[in-house]
VOPAGU-2260 file (C-alpha; in pm, 1 decimal, decimal comma):
REM VOPAGU-2260
SITE   aa  ch    i         X         Y         Z
SITE  UNK   A    0    9947,1    8039,5    1081,8
SITE  UNK   A    1    9810,3    7650,6    1013,5
SITE  UNK   A    2   10053,1    7382,4    1089,6
SITE  UNK   A    3   10139,7    7146,9     810,5
SITE  UNK   A    4   10135,7    6802,9     893,3
SITE  UNK   A    5   10464,9    6632,2     873,5
SITE  UNK   A    6   10548,1    6439,6     542,8
SITE  UNK   A    7   10819,3    6124,2     529,4
SITE  UNK   A    8   10909,7    6008,7     236,4
SITE  UNK   A    9   10659,2    5798,8      77,5
SITE  UNK   A   10   10790,6    5476,8     131,4
SITE  UNK   A   11   10777,6    5524,7     492,0
SITE  UNK   A   12   10433,5    5753,0     474,2
SITE  UNK   A   13   10351,2    5418,2     713,6
SITE  UNK   A   14   10632,2    5350,1     934,9
SITE  UNK   A   15   10431,9    5009,6    1081,9
SITE  UNK   A   16   10380,4    4865,0     756,1
SITE  UNK   A   17   10743,9    4976,9     590,8
SITE  UNK   A   18   10904,5    4795,8     902,2
SITE  UNK   A   19   10686,5    4451,3     768,5
SITE  UNK   A   20   10763,4    4552,8     425,1
SITE  UNK   A   21   11110,5    4565,8     522,5
SITE  UNK   A   22   11151,2    4306,5     718,7
SITE  UNK   A   23   10998,8    4026,5     434,3
SITE  UNK   A   24   11226,6    4184,3     172,2
SITE  UNK   A   25   11517,7    4122,1     378,6
SITE  UNK   A   26   11495,4    3837,6     545,4
SITE  UNK   A   27   11333,9    3624,7     266,8
SITE  UNK   A   28   11602,3    3791,0      48,9
SITE  UNK   A   29   11906,1    3618,1     294,6
SITE  UNK   A   30   11719,1    3275,4     307,1
SITE  UNK   A   31   11761,6    3318,2     -91,5
SITE  UNK   A   32   12047,1    3341,8     -86,7
SITE  UNK   A   33   12116,7    3078,9     115,1
SITE  UNK   A   34   11866,1    2820,6     -72,2
SITE  UNK   A   35   12073,9    2877,2    -443,6
SITE  UNK   A   36   12463,8    2921,0    -219,5
SITE  UNK   A   37   12408,8    2506,6     -63,8
SITE  UNK   A   38   12156,3    2419,8    -399,1
SITE  UNK   A   39   12472,5    2559,8    -637,6
SITE  UNK   A   40   12706,3    2437,1    -381,3
SITE  UNK   A   41   12440,7    2060,0    -414,1
SITE  UNK   A   42   12411,8    2009,8     -42,9
SITE  UNK   A   43   12067,6    1790,8     125,4
SITE  UNK   A   44   11774,2    1826,7      52,8
SITE  UNK   A   45   11738,8    1828,9     449,4
SITE  UNK   A   46   11989,7    2133,2     424,1
SITE  UNK   A   47   11756,0    2368,6     372,9
SITE  UNK   A   48   11530,3    2292,9     640,2
SITE  UNK   A   49   11806,6    2433,0     804,0
SITE  UNK   A   50   11804,7    2730,7     609,0
SITE  UNK   A   51   11455,9    2793,7     705,4
SITE  UNK   A   52   11464,1    2728,9    1054,8
SITE  UNK   A   53   11797,1    2936,0    1105,8
SITE  UNK   A   54   11562,5    3254,2     847,7
SITE  UNK   A   55   11307,6    3200,3    1128,8
SITE  UNK   A   56   11512,6    3280,9    1390,6
SITE  UNK   A   57   11654,7    3604,1    1233,0
SITE  UNK   A   58   11298,6    3727,7    1182,0
SITE  UNK   A   59   11162,7    3636,8    1519,9
SITE  UNK   A   60   11523,5    3754,3    1706,5
SITE  UNK   A   61   11468,2    4102,8    1479,2
SITE  UNK   A   62   11141,8    4161,7    1613,7
SITE  UNK   A   63   11242,9    4156,7    1964,4
SITE  UNK   A   64   11562,1    4422,7    1869,3
SITE  UNK   A   65   11332,8    4638,1    1689,0
SITE  UNK   A   66   11120,6    4685,7    2047,9
SITE  UNK   A   67   11459,5    4680,5    2228,4
SITE  UNK   A   68   11639,2    4911,9    1967,0
SITE  UNK   A   69   11322,6    5145,0    1992,7
SITE  UNK   A   70   11367,0    5218,0    2372,7
SITE  UNK   A   71   11760,1    5254,0    2339,2
SITE  UNK   A   72   11764,8    5474,0    2005,7
SITE  UNK   A   73   11638,5    5822,6    2279,6
SITE  UNK   A   74   11778,3    5788,4    2466,7
SITE  UNK   A   75   12208,4    5907,0    2630,6
SITE  UNK   A   76   12413,7    5837,9    2282,4
SITE  UNK   A   77   12664,2    5612,8    2561,4
SITE  UNK   A   78   12330,0    5448,3    2673,6
SITE  UNK   A   79   12308,3    5359,8    2321,6
SITE  UNK   A   80   12546,5    5247,8    2240,8
SITE  UNK   A   81   12656,1    5017,6    2500,2
SITE  UNK   A   82   12316,0    4933,6    2549,0
SITE  UNK   A   83   12304,6    4837,9    2167,8
SITE  UNK   A   84   12671,3    4649,6    2160,7
SITE  UNK   A   85   12509,4    4405,8    2490,9
SITE  UNK   A   86   12175,3    4363,6    2364,8
SITE  UNK   A   87   12390,1    4257,9    1952,3
SITE  UNK   A   88   12606,9    3972,4    2128,8
SITE  UNK   A   89   12353,4    3814,5    2292,3
SITE  UNK   A   90   12087,9    3801,0    2037,6
SITE  UNK   A   91   12369,0    3652,3    1788,7
SITE  UNK   A   92   12507,1    3405,7    2078,3
SITE  UNK   A   93   12112,4    3334,4    2080,8
SITE  UNK   A   94   12091,9    3312,2    1698,7
SITE  UNK   A   95   12381,3    3077,1    1690,4
SITE  UNK   A   96   12341,7    2846,5    1946,6
SITE  UNK   A   97   11954,3    2791,0    1870,1
SITE  UNK   A   98   12082,7    2743,5    1434,6
SITE  UNK   A   99   12400,0    2523,6    1587,7
SITE  UNK   A  100   12101,4    2243,1    1807,8
SITE  UNK   A  101   11886,7    2260,9    1446,6
SITE  UNK   A  102   12220,0    2231,3    1254,4
SITE  UNK   A  103   12379,7    1916,0    1546,8
SITE  UNK   A  104   12069,7    1679,0    1442,8
SITE  UNK   A  105   12239,5    1588,2    1117,3
SITE  UNK   A  106   12433,0    1326,6    1073,2
SITE  UNK   A  107   12671,0    1508,4     918,2
SITE  UNK   A  108   12774,7    1744,8    1155,0
SITE  UNK   A  109   12777,3    1414,9    1438,7
SITE  UNK   A  110   13127,7    1444,5    1378,2
SITE  UNK   A  111   13174,4    1815,2    1469,0
SITE  UNK   A  112   13136,2    1920,4    1845,9
SITE  UNK   A  113   12899,7    2121,7    1938,1
SITE  UNK   A  114   13028,2    2451,3    2062,4
SITE  UNK   A  115   13227,6    2428,0    1693,1
SITE  UNK   A  116   12926,5    2483,0    1546,6
SITE  UNK   A  117   12835,5    2815,1    1790,6
SITE  UNK   A  118   13147,2    2917,7    1693,1
SITE  UNK   A  119   13152,8    2924,2    1320,1
SITE  UNK   A  120   12809,5    2993,8    1298,5
SITE  UNK   A  121   12863,6    3310,0    1477,4
SITE  UNK   A  122   13045,8    3493,8    1174,9
SITE  UNK   A  123   12719,7    3422,3    1019,2
SITE  UNK   A  124   12461,6    3534,0    1296,5
SITE  UNK   A  125   12653,6    3853,4    1345,1
SITE  UNK   A  126   12661,3    3953,5     971,8
SITE  UNK   A  127   12258,0    3953,9     941,4
SITE  UNK   A  128   12201,9    4087,8    1250,1
SITE  UNK   A  129   12468,9    4376,3    1239,6
SITE  UNK   A  130   12363,8    4460,8     890,1
SITE  UNK   A  131   11988,4    4484,8    1021,6
SITE  UNK   A  132   12127,4    4706,1    1359,7
SITE  UNK   A  133   12304,1    4883,5    1072,1
SITE  UNK   A  134   11987,1    4948,9     860,1
SITE  UNK   A  135   11734,9    5001,8    1152,7
SITE  UNK   A  136   12001,3    5303,4    1346,2
SITE  UNK   A  137   12050,4    5443,5     916,6
SITE  UNK   A  138   11635,3    5439,9     894,6
SITE  UNK   A  139   11530,4    5541,0    1235,3
SITE  UNK   A  140   11808,3    5875,4    1306,3
SITE  UNK   A  141   11689,4    5940,8     841,4
SITE  UNK   A  142   11347,8    5969,0     906,9
SITE  UNK   A  143   11442,0    6214,6    1276,3
SITE  UNK   A  144   11676,8    6434,2    1092,4
SITE  UNK   A  145   11373,1    6448,0     817,3
SITE  UNK   A  146   11122,3    6528,3    1080,7
SITE  UNK   A  147   11335,6    6771,4    1272,9
SITE  UNK   A  148   11402,3    6940,4     879,6
SITE  UNK   A  149   11067,8    7018,6     869,4
SITE  UNK   A  150   11017,4    7063,2    1251,9
SITE  UNK   A  151   11241,0    7396,9    1114,4
SITE  UNK   A  152   11116,3    7503,2     826,6
SITE  UNK   A  153   10779,0    7475,9     979,4
SITE  UNK   A  154   10907,5    7731,1    1250,8
SITE  UNK   A  155   11074,1    7931,9     986,3
SITE  UNK   A  156   10809,2    8005,8     827,2
SITE  UNK   A  157   10625,7    8134,0    1110,6
SITE  UNK   A  158   10920,3    8328,2    1247,8
SITE  UNK   A  159   10905,1    8542,6     887,6
SITE  UNK   A  160   10473,0    8553,9     933,1
SITE  UNK   A  161   10494,2    8641,0    1264,5
SITE  UNK   A  162   10746,9    8936,3    1154,1
SITE  UNK   A  163   10561,4    9020,4     817,8
SITE  UNK   A  164   10242,3    9042,5     981,5
SITE  UNK   A  165   10451,3    9306,2    1242,7
SITE  UNK   A  166   10611,7    9528,3     962,5
SITE  UNK   A  167   10260,1    9576,7     822,5
SITE  UNK   A  168   10061,3    9679,8    1130,1
SITE  UNK   A  169   10376,7    9875,3    1212,2
SITE  UNK   A  170   10204,9   10121,6     938,7
SITE  UNK   A  171    9948,9   10129,1    1066,6
SITE  UNK   A  172    9885,4   10274,2    1363,1
SITE  UNK   A  173   10041,1   10601,2    1200,0
SITE  UNK   A  174    9802,1   10617,2     933,4
SITE  UNK   A  175    9568,5   10601,0    1198,3
SITE  UNK   A  176    9628,5   10890,8    1375,5
SITE  UNK   A  177    9650,9   11091,2    1132,5
SITE  UNK   A  178    9308,3   11008,9     951,8
SITE  UNK   A  179    9203,1   11034,8    1301,8
SITE  UNK   A  180    9292,1   11377,9    1382,6
SITE  UNK   A  181    9196,8   11544,0    1065,8
SITE  UNK   A  182    8823,5   11376,0    1182,5
SITE  UNK   A  183    8854,5   11560,4    1490,4
SITE  UNK   A  184    8995,3   11952,7    1405,2
SITE  UNK   A  185    8665,3   11885,0    1152,8
SITE  UNK   A  186    8444,8   11845,7    1399,7
SITE  UNK   A  187    8572,1   12125,7    1607,7
SITE  UNK   A  188    8466,6   12330,2    1273,8
SITE  UNK   A  189    8156,9   12192,0    1299,0
SITE  UNK   A  190    8224,6   12023,5     956,1
SITE  UNK   A  191    8053,3   11776,6    1088,1
SITE  UNK   A  192    7958,1   11611,0     662,3
SITE  UNK   A  193    8279,8   11610,4     570,9
SITE  UNK   A  194    8402,0   11469,7     905,2
SITE  UNK   A  195    8100,7   11140,3     813,2
SITE  UNK   A  196    8274,8   11095,5     507,4
SITE  UNK   A  197    8620,2   11052,3     604,2
SITE  UNK   A  198    8492,0   10795,2     861,1
SITE  UNK   A  199    8336,4   10655,9     582,1
SITE  UNK   A  200    8566,3   10585,8     369,3
SITE  UNK   A  201    8825,2   10505,9     662,9
SITE  UNK   A  202    8593,1   10285,5     705,8
SITE  UNK   A  203    8585,5   10123,4     411,6
SITE  UNK   A  204    8964,1   10115,3     318,4
SITE  UNK   A  205    8969,7    9927,9     714,7
SITE  UNK   A  206    8775,1    9702,0     569,1
SITE  UNK   A  207    8919,0    9610,8     280,7
SITE  UNK   A  208    9287,5    9599,3     366,9
SITE  UNK   A  209    9123,5    9319,0     644,1
SITE  UNK   A  210    9078,4    9069,7     406,6
SITE  UNK   A  211    9429,4    8982,6     322,3
SITE  UNK   A  212    9658,4    8850,9     541,3
SITE  UNK   A  213    9925,7    9005,9     687,5
SITE  UNK   A  214   10208,1    8816,2     499,0
SITE  UNK   A  215    9990,6    8686,1     245,8
SITE  UNK   A  216   10001,8    8918,0    -109,9
SITE  UNK   A  217    9831,5    9044,8    -381,2
SITE  UNK   A  218    9715,9    9143,9    -689,0
SITE  UNK   A  219    9874,3    9464,1    -806,1
SITE  UNK   A  220    9549,5    9568,4    -922,2
SITE  UNK   A  221    9406,8    9462,4    -563,8
SITE  UNK   A  222    9670,2    9730,6    -418,4
SITE  UNK   A  223    9631,3    9969,1    -648,4
SITE  UNK   A  224    9224,1    9961,1    -562,6
SITE  UNK   A  225    9308,6    9974,5    -140,3
SITE  UNK   A  226    9528,7   10271,9    -250,5
SITE  UNK   A  227    9243,6   10527,2    -415,2
SITE  UNK   A  228    9061,5   10397,9    -137,0
SITE  UNK   A  229    9341,1   10545,0     102,6
SITE  UNK   A  230    9402,5   10835,5    -134,6
SITE  UNK   A  231    8995,9   10905,8    -108,4
SITE  UNK   A  232    9006,4   10970,8     242,1
SITE  UNK   A  233    9382,9   11184,0     171,7
SITE  UNK   A  234    9160,9   11362,5    -107,2
SITE  UNK   A  235    8904,1   11475,6     202,0
SITE  UNK   A  236    9199,4   11693,2     318,5
SITE  UNK   A  237    9408,0   11851,4      31,9
SITE  UNK   A  238    9131,1   11878,7    -228,8
SITE  UNK   A  239    9299,3   11953,6    -600,7
SITE  UNK   A  240    9636,2   11998,5    -454,9
SITE  UNK   A  241    9618,9   11625,6    -414,2
SITE  UNK   A  242    9655,7   11499,4    -825,7
SITE  UNK   A  243    9674,4   11190,9    -904,2
SITE  UNK   A  244    9809,5   10950,4   -1167,0
SITE  UNK   A  245    9793,6   10557,1   -1278,8
SITE  UNK   A  246    9964,9   10370,1   -1511,0
SITE  UNK   A  247    9935,0    9986,3   -1456,6
SITE  UNK   A  248    9929,6    9759,5   -1761,2
SITE  UNK   A  249    9736,6    9465,2   -1760,8
SITE  UNK   A  250    9996,5    9210,8   -1724,1
SITE  UNK   A  251   10150,7    9436,6   -1440,7
SITE  UNK   A  252    9771,4    9435,3   -1283,1
SITE  UNK   A  253    9757,7    9029,7   -1267,2
SITE  UNK   A  254   10149,4    9052,6   -1049,0
SITE  UNK   A  255   10129,6    8940,0    -730,1
SITE  UNK   A  256   10285,3    9190,3    -492,9
SITE  UNK   A  257   10268,8    9177,0     -84,7
SITE  UNK   A  258   10028,2    9337,6      59,2
SITE  UNK   A  259    9998,9    9674,6     152,9
SITE  UNK   A  260   10333,0    9772,6      40,1
SITE  UNK   A  261   10276,0   10071,4    -211,4
SITE  UNK   A  262   10072,0   10261,0     121,7
SITE  UNK   A  263   10328,2   10389,6     269,0
SITE  UNK   A  264   10513,8   10526,5      39,9
SITE  UNK   A  265   10190,1   10729,3    -102,6
SITE  UNK   A  266   10216,6   10868,6     227,9
SITE  UNK   A  267   10510,1   10960,6     171,4
SITE  UNK   A  268   10435,4   11111,2    -129,7
SITE  UNK   A  269   10179,9   11298,7      69,1
SITE  UNK   A  270   10392,7   11422,8     362,5
SITE  UNK   A  271   10682,4   11539,0     177,1
SITE  UNK   A  272   10495,7   11649,2    -135,9
SITE  UNK   A  273   10192,7   11744,7    -131,6
SITE  UNK   A  274   10188,3   11909,4     217,3
SITE  UNK   A  275   10507,6   12085,5     183,9
SITE  UNK   A  276   10438,7   12278,7    -163,8
SITE  UNK   A  277   10093,1   12525,4    -157,2
SITE  UNK   A  278   10046,1   12386,5    -513,4
SITE  UNK   A  279   10018,5   12035,7    -404,3
SITE  UNK   A  280   10195,7   11755,4    -582,6
SITE  UNK   A  281   10103,8   11449,7    -852,2
SITE  UNK   A  282   10162,2   11152,1    -743,1
SITE  UNK   A  283   10253,7   10881,8   -1027,2
SITE  UNK   A  284   10265,0   10480,0    -979,2
SITE  UNK   A  285   10375,6   10353,8   -1247,6
SITE  UNK   A  286   10379,4    9949,1   -1266,4
SITE  UNK   A  287   10474,5    9671,1   -1596,5
SITE  UNK   A  288   10634,2    9382,8   -1641,4
SITE  UNK   A  289   10965,7    9383,7   -1788,5
SITE  UNK   A  290   11060,1    8987,3   -1904,2
SITE  UNK   A  291   11024,8    8778,6   -1548,0
SITE  UNK   A  292   11039,1    9087,9   -1308,0
SITE  UNK   A  293   10742,9    9339,0   -1234,0
SITE  UNK   A  294   10882,5    9723,6   -1184,7
SITE  UNK   A  295   10698,9    9940,6    -995,8
SITE  UNK   A  296   10747,3   10313,1    -916,4
SITE  UNK   A  297   10607,7   10571,5    -693,3
SITE  UNK   A  298   10719,5   10884,4    -718,2
SITE  UNK   A  299   10589,2   11229,6    -659,0
SITE  UNK   A  300   10695,4   11621,3    -837,5
SITE  UNK   A  301   10742,2   11755,2    -493,5
SITE  UNK   A  302   11046,1   11949,3    -345,8
SITE  UNK   A  303   11182,7   11590,7    -259,4
SITE  UNK   A  304   11438,2   11492,0      28,0
SITE  UNK   A  305   11780,4   11518,1      33,5
SITE  UNK   A  306   12079,2   11295,1     151,5
SITE  UNK   A  307   11810,8   11042,4      86,0
SITE  UNK   A  308   12050,4   10857,7    -156,0
SITE  UNK   A  309   12118,4   10566,6     109,9
SITE  UNK   A  310   12183,0   10203,0      98,4
SITE  UNK   A  311   11854,5    9980,9     175,5
SITE  UNK   A  312   12030,0    9832,3     501,9
SITE  UNK   A  313   12094,3   10281,5     630,4
SITE  UNK   A  314   11712,0   10371,1     568,5
SITE  UNK   A  315   11650,0   10374,7     966,5
SITE  UNK   A  316   11935,6   10641,1    1019,6
SITE  UNK   A  317   11625,5   10892,4     859,9
SITE  UNK   A  318   11542,1   11122,6    1108,3
SITE  UNK   A  319   11138,1   11111,7    1045,0
SITE  UNK   A  320   10881,6   10829,0     928,2
SITE  UNK   A  321   10975,0   10838,6     613,3
SITE  UNK   A  322   11299,3   10664,6     737,2
SITE  UNK   A  323   11079,3   10441,6     882,4
SITE  UNK   A  324   10854,4   10325,8     602,5
SITE  UNK   A  325   11143,6   10298,0     382,8
SITE  UNK   A  326   11339,7   10061,1     626,6
SITE  UNK   A  327   11002,1    9895,0     674,8
SITE  UNK   A  328   10924,0    9837,4     291,2
SITE  UNK   A  329   11325,3    9712,3     251,7
SITE  UNK   A  330   11323,2    9441,0     542,1
SITE  UNK   A  331   10957,4    9335,6     377,8
SITE  UNK   A  332   11081,0    9284,5      82,5
SITE  UNK   A  333   11426,8    9098,4     177,0
SITE  UNK   A  334   11174,8    8854,8     404,0
SITE  UNK   A  335   10969,5    8807,5     117,2
SITE  UNK   A  336   11231,4    8819,3    -163,8
SITE  UNK   A  337   11604,9    8691,8     -12,1
SITE  UNK   A  338   11842,3    8923,7    -260,4
SITE  UNK   A  339   11608,3    8858,1    -544,9
SITE  UNK   A  340   11463,8    9205,5    -500,9
SITE  UNK   A  341   11584,5    9614,5    -633,2
SITE  UNK   A  342   11506,1    9878,8    -451,0
SITE  UNK   A  343   11653,7   10241,5    -518,7
SITE  UNK   A  344   11610,9   10556,9    -428,0
SITE  UNK   A  345   11569,1   10868,6    -644,2
SITE  UNK   A  346   11606,1   11179,3    -483,1
SITE  UNK   A  347   11679,7   11468,7    -810,1
SITE  UNK   A  348   11797,9   11776,3    -748,9
SITE  UNK   A  349   11542,4   11999,0    -874,2
SITE  UNK   A  350   11282,0   11843,2    -664,0
SITE  UNK   A  351   11061,0   11510,5    -649,3
SITE  UNK   A  352   11085,9   11192,8    -492,5
SITE  UNK   A  353   11138,1   10855,2    -688,5
SITE  UNK   A  354   11118,5   10511,1    -521,2
SITE  UNK   A  355   11153,6   10220,4    -750,2
SITE  UNK   A  356   11088,8    9791,9    -668,9
SITE  UNK   A  357   11136,9    9502,7    -874,0
SITE  UNK   A  358   11114,2    9170,2    -766,8
SITE  UNK   A  359   10988,2    8858,5    -912,3
SITE  UNK   A  360   10696,7    8835,3   -1159,1
SITE  UNK   A  361   10409,9    8593,7   -1029,2
SITE  UNK   A  362   10063,9    8617,8   -1171,0
SITE  UNK   A  363    9761,2    8559,4   -1027,1
SITE  UNK   A  364    9487,4    8386,4   -1166,4
SITE  UNK   A  365    9153,8    8555,4    -989,0
SITE  UNK   A  366    8885,1    8703,3   -1243,7
SITE  UNK   A  367    8789,1    8938,9    -820,5
SITE  UNK   A  368    9185,6    9076,4    -839,6
SITE  UNK   A  369    9256,1    9111,1   -1205,2
SITE  UNK   A  370    9178,1    9431,8   -1392,2
SITE  UNK   A  371    9220,7    9508,1   -1756,1
SITE  UNK   A  372    9240,4    9880,2   -1662,7
SITE  UNK   A  373    9304,4   10050,9   -1306,9
SITE  UNK   A  374    9134,0   10371,5   -1321,5
SITE  UNK   A  375    9276,1   10714,9   -1187,3
SITE  UNK   A  376    9076,1   10838,9    -894,5
SITE  UNK   A  377    8930,9   11122,1    -909,8
SITE  UNK   A  378    8826,9   11392,6    -624,6
SITE  UNK   A  379    8466,3   11358,0    -503,8
SITE  UNK   A  380    8239,0   11658,0    -411,8
SITE  UNK   A  381    8043,1   11466,9    -146,4
SITE  UNK   A  382    8095,4   11145,7       1,7
SITE  UNK   A  383    7969,7   10778,9     -75,2
SITE  UNK   A  384    7684,9   10565,7      -1,6
SITE  UNK   A  385    7840,6   10347,9     279,3
SITE  UNK   A  386    7942,1   10071,2     121,1
SITE  UNK   A  387    9616,0    7420,2     741,7
SITE  UNK   A  388   11016,8    5544,2    1531,2
SITE  UNK   A  389   11004,9    5297,8    1219,9
SITE  UNK   A  390   11059,7    4975,4    1327,1
SITE  UNK   A  391   10863,5    4885,1    1667,1
SITE  UNK   A  392   10608,9    4697,6    1524,7
SITE  UNK   A  393   10174,0    4715,7    1634,2
């Protein structure tokens, strides 16, 4: 699965640029506010020079703080907050000293002692630099949480993809064993033409299943085409005993469905329906769209499997490969759709077996995967031809 890059909030996409924007906006706004206050209080024009110097001082000290805070933010909490308090106190003292030195040069400040000026400016500088420090940590902690959340989502997506791949790959060994065992039997019986035909169809089926990703989704039309390839292989074993019927609405053929979801259902129908009756059985697949839902049912006319009316979370209690297959499908549906799906099993007393799956309708617009009509596969007497910390200025 491709690792998606971290996508922060658009304003902070370029952390360095965002930092300088906030610096200019913040300190520019502070200077404008203090200048407006001075003009309102009818201060002399020379006072604006002190405001400008104070702003430049605060801007410069905050640059130094950003470097120190960038070093402290990833330390242990006791080191981070203790260091922040000490550094902030020192920065406020330096800022107050510089601003007091500037104001003391003005004639009207000659009657005020220098220490009194420093103590009077501590409040203003503490407010500005304290607010700046709080904003620095808020923004950077927000970005860290956002990045961790994004990383967690990617890990969860990878875990889900891996689990879906595992669930799908559980199906292949069982199917391959049965098919290869049939081929081996044909070879022992010296029926080389039928063995070669089954090998050809097996290779076609495997090539077809490798086109889609294990955790991906395909159109119902493509899933049915895969089933047809699978049934061609099984028909070599059961011949006329295996009868099939497909009824897929054109709209349903364009719906998305997890790849290889229906193959184990058809395999179970063959194992417990066709093979257990001398006359065989008919396997039916129906798919239609009802409102905003896709409903797919797979049924057979075999003897059915008694005592299988179990909820999905208890399917693994069935002592057969059918229980494993059904539990596999239930888990894949749960992984893909959560609680927004239906997975029902019906075993009528008169025989037969039906599985009903209902999921949200998600159309796939692909000319290769969509077909307006799905033909029912017919027995073939001869084998076919082989065929992806703000605040440290750079």
